[in-house]
C-alpha positions in Angstrom: 9.2 20.6 29.8 8.0 22.1 33.1 9.1 25.7 32.4 7.9 25.9 28.7 4.5 24.5 29.7 4.2 27.0 32.5 5.3 29.8 30.2 2.7 28.7 27.7 0.1 28.9 30.5 1.1 32.4 31.4 0.9 33.4 27.8 -2.5 32.0 27.4 -3.6 33.8 30.6 -2.1 37.1 29.4 -3.8 36.8 26.0 -7.1 36.1 27.6 -7.6 32.5 26.3 -7.9 31.1 29.8 -10.5 31.9 32.4 -9.3 32.0 36.0 -11.7 32.0 39.0 -11.7 35.1 41.2 -9.8 33.4 43.9 -7.2 31.8 41.7 -3.8 33.3 41.0 -0.7 32.5 38.9 2.7 33.1 40.5 4.7 35.0 37.9 8.3 34.4 38.8 11.3 36.5 37.7 12.7 33.7 35.6 9.4 33.2 33.7 9.1 36.9 33.2 12.7 37.1 31.8 12.0 34.2 29.5 9.1 36.1 28.0 11.1 39.4 27.6 14.0 37.6 26.0 11.8 35.6 23.7 9.2 38.2 22.5 10.2 41.8 23.3 10.6 43.9 20.1 14.0 45.1 21.3 15.2 41.5 21.1 13.7 41.1 17.7 15.5 44.3 16.7 18.7 42.9 17.9 18.2 39.9 15.6 17.6 42.3 12.7 20.9 44.1 13.5 22.7 40.8 13.2 21.0 39.9 10.0 21.9 43.3 8.5 25.5 42.9 9.5 25.6 39.4 7.9 24.2 40.9 4.7 26.9 43.5 4.7 29.5 40.7 4.9 27.9 39.1 1.8 28.0 42.5 0.0 31.7 42.9 0.8 32.4 39.4 -0.6 30.9 40.7 -3.8 34.1 42.6 -4.5 35.8 39.2 -5.1 33.1 38.0 -7.5 34.2 37.1 -11.1 33.2 39.9 -13.5 32.2 39.6 -17.2 33.5 42.5 -19.3 33.5 43.4 -22.9 34.4 46.3 -25.3 33.8 46.8 -29.0 34.9 49.7 -31.2 34.0 50.1 -34.9 34.6 52.8 -37.4 33.0 53.2 -40.8 33.5 56.2 -43.1 33.1 56.9 -46.8 31.8 53.4 -47.4 34.9 51.9 -45.9 35.1 49.7 -42.8 38.1 51.4 -41.1 38.3 48.9 -38.2 36.3 46.7 -35.9 38.1 45.8 -32.6 36.7 43.9 -29.7 37.6 42.2 -26.4 35.5 40.1 -24.1 36.3 38.0 -21.1 36.1 37.4 -17.4 38.2 38.9 -14.6 38.8 36.8 -11.5 39.8 38.9 -8.4 41.5 36.9 -5.5 42.1 37.5 -1.8 45.8 37.6 -2.4 45.5 40.8 -4.4 46.3 39.1 -7.8 43.7 39.6 -10.5 43.4 37.0 -13.2 41.6 37.4 -16.5 40.7 35.2 -19.4 39.7 37.0 -22.6 39.3 36.8 -26.3 40.3 39.6 -28.8 39.3 40.0 -32.4 40.0 42.7 -35.0 39.6 43.5 -38.7 39.4 46.4 -41.1 41.1 48.3 -43.9 42.8 50.9 -41.8 43.5 48.7 -38.7 46.3 49.9 -36.4 49.2 47.5 -36.7 49.2 47.2 -32.9 45.7 45.7 -33.1 46.7 43.2 -35.8 45.8 39.7 -34.6 45.9 36.2 -36.0 43.2 35.3 -38.4 41.4 33.3 -35.7 41.6 36.1 -33.1 43.6 35.8 -30.0 42.9 34.2 -26.6 44.5 35.9 -23.6 45.3 34.5 -20.1 46.7 37.2 -17.9 47.2 38.5 -14.4 47.7 41.8 -12.7 50.0 41.9 -9.6 50.4 44.8 -7.2 54.1 45.1 -6.3 53.7 48.3 -4.1 50.5 49.6 -2.8 47.9 46.9 -2.5 50.3 44.0 -2.1 49.3 43.1 1.5 46.0 44.9 1.8 43.7 47.0 -0.4 40.3 48.6 -0.2 38.3 45.5 -1.0 40.2 43.3 1.4 39.9 45.9 4.1 36.2 46.3 3.4 35.6 42.5 3.9 37.6 42.4 7.1 35.7 45.3 8.5 32.4 43.8 7.5 33.3 40.5 9.2 34.3 42.5 12.3 31.0 44.4 12.2 29.1 41.1 12.0 30.8 40.0 15.2 30.2 43.3 16.8 26.5 43.2 15.8 26.1 40.2 18.2 27.7 42.2 20.9 25.4 45.1 20.1 22.4 42.8 20.4 23.7 41.7 23.8 24.1 45.4 24.8 20.5 46.0 23.9 19.6 42.9 25.9 21.7 44.0 28.9 20.0 47.4 29.1 16.5 46.0 28.4 16.6 43.3 31.1 17.8 45.8 33.7 14.9 48.1 32.9 12.5 45.2 32.7 13.6 43.8 36.1 13.4 47.1 37.8 9.8 47.3 36.6 9.2 43.7 37.8 10.5 44.5 41.3 8.6 47.7 41.5 5.5 45.7 40.7 6.4 43.1 43.3 6.9 45.8 45.9 3.5 47.4 45.1 1.8 44.0 45.4 3.3 43.2 48.8 2.7 46.7 50.0 -0.9 46.4 48.9 -1.2 43.0 50.8 0.2 44.6 53.9 -2.3 47.5 53.7 -5.1 45.0 53.0 -4.2 43.1 56.2 -4.0 46.3 58.2 -7.4 47.4 56.9 -8.9 44.0 57.8 -7.5 44.3 61.3 -8.9 47.8 61.7 -12.3 46.7 60.5 -12.4 43.7 62.8 -11.4 45.9 65.8 -14.1 48.4 64.9 -16.8 45.7 64.8 -15.6 44.4 68.2 -15.5 47.8 69.8 -18.9 48.8 68.4 -20.4 45.7 69.9 -18.7 46.5 73.2 -20.0 50.0 73.0 -23.6 48.8 72.4 -23.2 46.6 75.5 -22.0 49.6 77.5 -18.4 48.3 78.1 -16.5 51.0 76.2 -17.1 54.8 75.7 -18.3 56.2 72.4 -14.9 57.9 71.9 -13.3 54.4 71.3 -15.8 53.7 68.5 -14.9 57.1 66.9 -11.2 56.5 67.1 -11.7 53.0 65.6 -13.7 54.2 62.7 -11.1 56.9 62.0 -8.5 54.2 61.9 -10.6 52.3 59.4 -11.0 55.3 57.2 -7.2 56.1 57.3 -6.4 52.5 56.5 -8.9 52.5 53.7 -7.3 55.6 52.2 -3.9 53.9 52.4 -5.3 50.8 50.8 -6.9 52.7 47.9 -3.6 54.6 47.3 -1.7 51.3 47.3 -4.3 49.8 44.9 -3.7 52.6 42.5 0.1 52.3 42.7 -0.2 48.6 42.2 -2.3 49.0 39.1 0.1 51.6 37.7 3.1 49.3 38.3 1.3 46.5 36.6 0.5 48.7 33.6 4.2 49.6 33.3 5.2 46.0 33.6 2.9 45.2 30.7 5.1 47.4 28.5 7.6 44.5 28.5 5.1 41.7 27.8 4.6 40.7 24.2 3.3 37.6 22.5 5.1 35.6 19.9 3.1 37.5 17.2 4.5 40.8 18.5 1.2 41.7 20.1 1.3 43.8 23.3 -0.1 42.0 26.3 -1.8 43.2 29.5 -1.0 41.8 32.9 -4.2 40.3 34.4 -5.2 40.7 38.0 -4.9 37.0 38.6 -1.1 37.1 38.1 0.9 37.8 41.3 4.7 37.8 42.2 6.1 35.1 44.5 6.5 35.7 48.2 9.6 37.8 49.0 12.6 35.8 50.1 15.2 37.7 52.2 18.8 37.4 51.1 20.9 34.9 53.1 24.6 35.6 52.3 26.6 38.7 51.6 29.0 38.9 48.6 32.6 38.1 49.5 35.5 40.3 48.3 36.6 37.4 46.0 33.1 37.4 44.3 33.2 41.2 43.8 36.8 40.9 42.4 35.5 38.2 40.0 32.9 40.6 38.7 35.5 43.3 38.1 37.9 40.9 36.4 35.3 39.6 34.0 34.2 43.1 32.8 36.5 43.4 29.8 35.7 39.9 28.6 31.9 40.0 28.8 30.6 43.6 29.1 29.1 44.6 25.8 30.1 48.3 26.2 33.8 47.3 26.5 33.6 44.7 23.8 32.1 47.2 21.3 35.0 49.6 22.1 37.4 46.7 21.5 35.8 46.0 18.2 36.2 49.6 17.4 39.9 49.3 18.2 40.2 46.3 15.8 38.4 48.3 13.1 40.7 51.2 13.5 43.7 48.9 13.3 42.5 47.7 9.9 42.0 51.4 8.8 45.5 52.2 10.0 47.0 49.3 8.1 45.2 50.4 4.9 46.5 54.0 5.4 50.0 52.8 5.9 49.7 50.7 2.6 48.6 53.9 0.8 51.9 55.5 1.7 53.6 53.1 -0.8 53.8 53.9 -4.5 51.3 52.3 -6.8 53.4 49.8 -8.8 51.4 47.2 -10.8 52.7 44.4 -13.0 50.6 43.0 -15.8 51.4 39.9 -17.8 49.4 38.3 -20.5 49.9 35.0 -22.4 48.8 35.4 -26.0 47.4 32.7 -28.1 47.0 31.9 -31.8 43.2 31.8 -31.8 42.5 29.7 -28.8 45.8 27.9 -28.9 48.0 29.2 -26.1 50.8 26.7 -26.6 52.6 26.9 -29.9 54.6 23.7 -30.3 57.2 25.5 -32.5 58.1 28.1 -29.9 57.1 26.8 -26.5 58.6 23.3 -26.3 59.4 23.9 -22.6 58.4 26.1 -19.7 61.1 28.7 -20.5 59.8 28.9 -24.0 56.3 29.7 -22.7 57.6 32.9 -21.2 60.0 33.7 -24.0 57.4 34.1 -26.8 53.8 35.2 -27.3 53.3 37.5 -24.3 52.6 41.0 -23.4 53.6 42.6 -20.1 53.8 46.1 -18.6 54.4 48.1 -15.5 52.4 51.1 -14.2 53.7 53.5 -11.6 52.0 56.3 -9.7 52.8 58.2 -6.5 51.8 61.6 -5.2 54.7 64.0 -4.7 53.8 65.2 -1.2 51.5 62.4 0.2 49.6 65.0 2.1 46.3 63.1 1.8 47.8 59.8 2.8 50.0 61.1 5.7 47.2 63.3 7.2 44.7 60.4 6.8 47.0 58.2 8.7 47.4 60.8 11.5 43.6 61.2 11.7 43.2 57.4 12.2 45.8 57.4 14.9 44.2 60.3 16.7 40.9 58.3 16.6 42.7 55.3 18.0 44.1 57.3 20.9 40.5 58.6 21.5 39.1 55.1 21.5 41.9 53.9 23.8 41.0 56.6 26.3 37.3 55.7 26.0 38.2 52.1 26.9 40.2 53.1 29.9 37.4 55.5 31.1 34.6 53.0 30.5 36.6 50.3 32.2 37.2 52.5 35.3 33.6 53.7 35.2 32.1 50.1 35.1 34.6 48.8 37.8 33.4 51.7 40.1 29.8 50.8 39.4 30.4 47.2 40.1 32.1 48.1 43.4 29.3 50.6 44.4 26.4 48.2 43.6 28.2 45.3 45.3 28.6 47.4 48.4 24.9 48.4 48.1 23.9 44.8 47.9 25.8 43.9 51.1 24.4 47.0 52.8 20.9 46.1 51.9 21.4 42.5 53.2 22.4 44.0 56.6 19.3 46.3 56.5 17.0 43.4 55.7 18.4 41.4 58.6 18.0 44.3 61.0 14.4 45.1 59.8 13.5 41.4 60.2 14.4 41.7 63.9 12.7 45.0 64.3 9.6 43.6 62.6 9.6 40.6 64.9 9.9 42.8 68.0 7.1 45.0 66.8 5.0 42.0 66.2 5.6 40.8 69.8 4.8 44.3 71.2 1.6 44.3 69.1 0.5 40.9 70.4 1.2 41.9 74.0 -0.7 45.1 73.5 -3.7 43.1 72.2 -3.6 40.9 75.2 -3.6 43.9 77.5 -6.4 45.4 75.5 -8.4 42.2 75.8 -8.2 42.3 79.7 -8.9 46.0 79.8 -5.4 47.3 80.6 -4.8 49.1 77.3 -6.6 51.6 75.1 -7.7 51.8 71.4 -5.1 54.6 70.9 -2.2 52.5 72.1 -3.2 49.4 70.1 -3.7 51.6 67.0 -0.2 53.1 67.6 1.3 49.6 67.9 -0.4 48.5 64.8 0.7 51.5 62.8 4.3 51.1 63.9 4.1 47.4 63.0 2.7 48.2 59.5 5.3 50.9 58.9 8.1 48.4 59.8 6.5 45.8 57.6 6.4 48.2 54.6 10.0 49.2 55.3 11.0 45.5 55.4 9.3 44.8 52.1 10.9 47.9 50.6 14.4 47.0 51.8 14.1 43.4 50.3 13.0 44.9 47.0 15.8 47.5 47.1 18.2 44.6 47.6 16.8 42.9 44.6 17.1 46.1 42.5 20.7 46.6 43.7 21.5 43.1 42.6 19.9 43.8 39.3 22.1 46.9 38.9 25.2 44.9 39.9 24.5 42.3 37.3 23.8 45.0 34.7 27.0 46.9 35.5 29.0 43.7 35.2 27.3 42.9 31.8 25.8 39.6 33.1 22.5 40.2 31.4 24.3 40.1 28.1 25.2 36.4 28.5 
């Protein structure tokens, strides 16, 4: 319950329902930030709509196998004579196997009725089927459409994960830029405070006649320079916060603004470099989890269905129809159908229909087009796999390089701090000058900013590594 409650508190703060004191601050961690982006960002809502639309498409494709009512009625009347009235009504039952069943009822009457349409006095019930023996035996348009719709439904979840993977990378880069600007602003605030304290101390010493006026002028110039740096850092921090707010939304899809009382956590330097085995694991998992590669794989499966359908269309269209005919609604005539063989020997109607293009130019070229598309998609998979593997390798090496840099800057920062403290001690006993202590401070501040920047660059490199490996899509 700890994280949901904290997240609720952050949401309340962002929407302005809580009042924080000027000195209070809420630490906005990366994990809580990601929870909000995942839960409420419109792109994530859009991903859910993509999945919903794909599921609706599956339902629409299933409609091709719905039973269908049908009916037909013809009547002719001329010169006060009822030539004929002929009708048929029933229901057709498509099945996944390709066999279509039908149950129907025929009736007919009239003075000039075609002998073929002559029926028993009570009409005639029909139970029949249509079986494809050539084209359509193993797959047809409706079965292919349903398979492709199911595949698209699975791919829609991967598409949602692709949107998530890209969104979280962009969101985290904004978060770490905001974090950098905050810590840079804190460093400049500390530097400005030190400069102001020194100016006050030197001014008092000048009034007592212990230091020349030049020292006070140099001190106030340092305060002015530090103030300019602080104001610039303040502007950049506000701009970073404004961009971070782009990714913050409420549960009601209302954009939120980041309040001044929210701050990032203290920076933690990385401790351990990535091993070769860990980098290899990232590369090996690419094909299984990266949404870009998985979408291309779904494209391959979709093209395989299209290829199978095109191959089926090379066959001739040969359809068998068979109908059991009844006397009225009585399909079993005891006189003629005493056993199963008798059922098929009497009271039936059957037929064959055949059709086949002479040159098959449409079908053959359609198949070649699909296979060209399959080759193109295969090349895309190889290229994308190689591209992502190279990115994983590059970002992993960047992560390790930044870790080395962070460790080096930590030592440089520590040494500069020691030099600054020693220079202050010398200044206190009159063995140093304002110029030297200002130079030491400036060097220390520059190293501090570089240290902060390097840690943030490490975090950004780690974000790019996870993105290139598709880890944000999990």
